[in-house]
N, C-alpha and C positions, 0 to 999 in steps of 0.2 A: 291470552297468550302468558306464557309464563315469562318471567324474569330472567332466568336462569341462561339464556343464550346471552345475554347483553351482560351478564353477571359476568358471566365467562371472557366477554370481549375486555370489558375491563380492566380484568385481572390480568391477563397477557399484554394490555398495552402496560400497564403498571410495571410487568415483571421485565421487559423488554427495556424499560427507560432506567430501571434500575441496575441494571446490567453494563449501560453504558458507564465505562471510566471517565475519568476528567481525562482531557487530551493531554499527550505526553510534552513535556517541555523540554527546549534545551540543556541537558544534564541529568535528565532521567534517564535512568536503566530501561531500555526496552526488553520488554516479557519476551521469551523465547515461545514459540509456537511450529508446531507442526500442521504441513496442508497437502494436501495432494495438488501432483504438477498436471497437466493435459493430458499425460497416457498412465494417471493412476497410481504413480509413484508419489512416496511420500518423503516431504522434504521439512529438513526443521532449521530452522534459521541459526541454532548458533552452532550446530553441527555443517551445514553447509557453507555457512560462509567462509570457512577456511580461514580465519584470522584475518579477514580482511573490512575496511567500511564495506555498507549497503545501502542501496536505495529501494525505498518500499515505495510503492506507487499504489493509493488505491483508487482503483479506477472501475469504471462499466461504459458498456458499449454504445449505451445512448446517451453519456453522458458531453455534450459541447465541449466543455472546459478540457477534458480527457484528450478529446480529439485534435485540441489546438496544443497541448502538453506533450502528448507522446512523441511526435516530430522528433520536438526540441530534446527530449532525455532520449532518443534513439540516436540522434547527432552525436550526443555527449557521450554515450556509452562508445560508440565507433571510435572518437577522439581521441577518448581514454585508452585506446587500444585491450576493449575488454577486461581490462585490471581488476574491474569491481562487479559485483552483481548487481543487478537490477532486474530487482522481483517485482512482477505485475500481479496483484493481488487483487481478484476480480469479487466485488460486493454488488448487492443489492440488483443482480442481475436478471434480466427474462428474456436474455438472447443468447447468440452461441461466442463466446469469447473468443473459442481456437480459431472461428473461422475469420473473427476482424483480425486479430493476431496474424494471421497467415494472410491475408490479405491486405495488409499493409507493412507485411514484411518486418516486423516488429520482432527485436531477437530476445525480448526480456524471458525471463523462468514466469512462464506462463503459471499461475495457483491459483485454481477453483474455489469456489463456498468459503470465503475469507473471509464472510459477514461475523464472524466471532473474533477474530482477528482486530476486525476491525473496531467491533465494541469494545475489549481490551483494551486498544492504542486511542480510545476515545476519538476516532475518527467517524463523526455523523453526515459529513458529505464527501462529496468528489469532485474533482481528483484530491485524494490524500496524498502529501508526500512528507516521507521523512528519511532521513540519513542515518544512521547507526554506524559508528564508531565500531573497531575493532574488538574495543573492549567494553561492547557493548551500551555506550551511552546513545543518548540523543543528541546529536552535532545539529540537526535544523529539521524544523516542522513546519509546513510551508501554512502560511496564513491565508485563510480565505480574502477572492481579490486580487492575486497575487498573481502578474501575466507573466507567460510561458517565459520570454527572454530571462524575465529576474529571475524565476523557479530555476532555470538552467544554471545560471549563475552562480547562485546560491548552494545551488549542490555538488557543482564541479567546486569552488569555495569548501565546503563543507568534507567532501573526500579526499581532497589534495589534503587538506589540513589533517583527517585523521589519520592516516598513515603515515605522515611525516613529508612529504612530497615537497 
């Protein structure tokens, strides 16, 4: 048996590992990205945000922690009268994110096939939550193990501080 298939797998794994950036920290500049939304339209962070702070939720339908956090973020979005953009960047997916969003009445802007953005932002697990200010600086980055109510409070605080409210 040839070693080529095994070598190809090892090279592929190493290339995936090497493209992951370090996780973004508060104060870092958030990289721009352009992704497709659920209907295939292109959405770009810098132009679509409209000069407002935004919430980036990196999630997957199979993630139990995402299922616990998403209602909290939806509630916050409604509480803040939809003044901010909430993007649901679907990553590591093996199911139907459009159906999941519809079934749960989530109103986030759904962006699909966001794995490259997760790599650029150093997001390696779900849920990842990053709040980006109007001037494209990271205001908040969820730490692993953070409870949904604590994330909600931190996101709200970051959003309100990020626009001077």
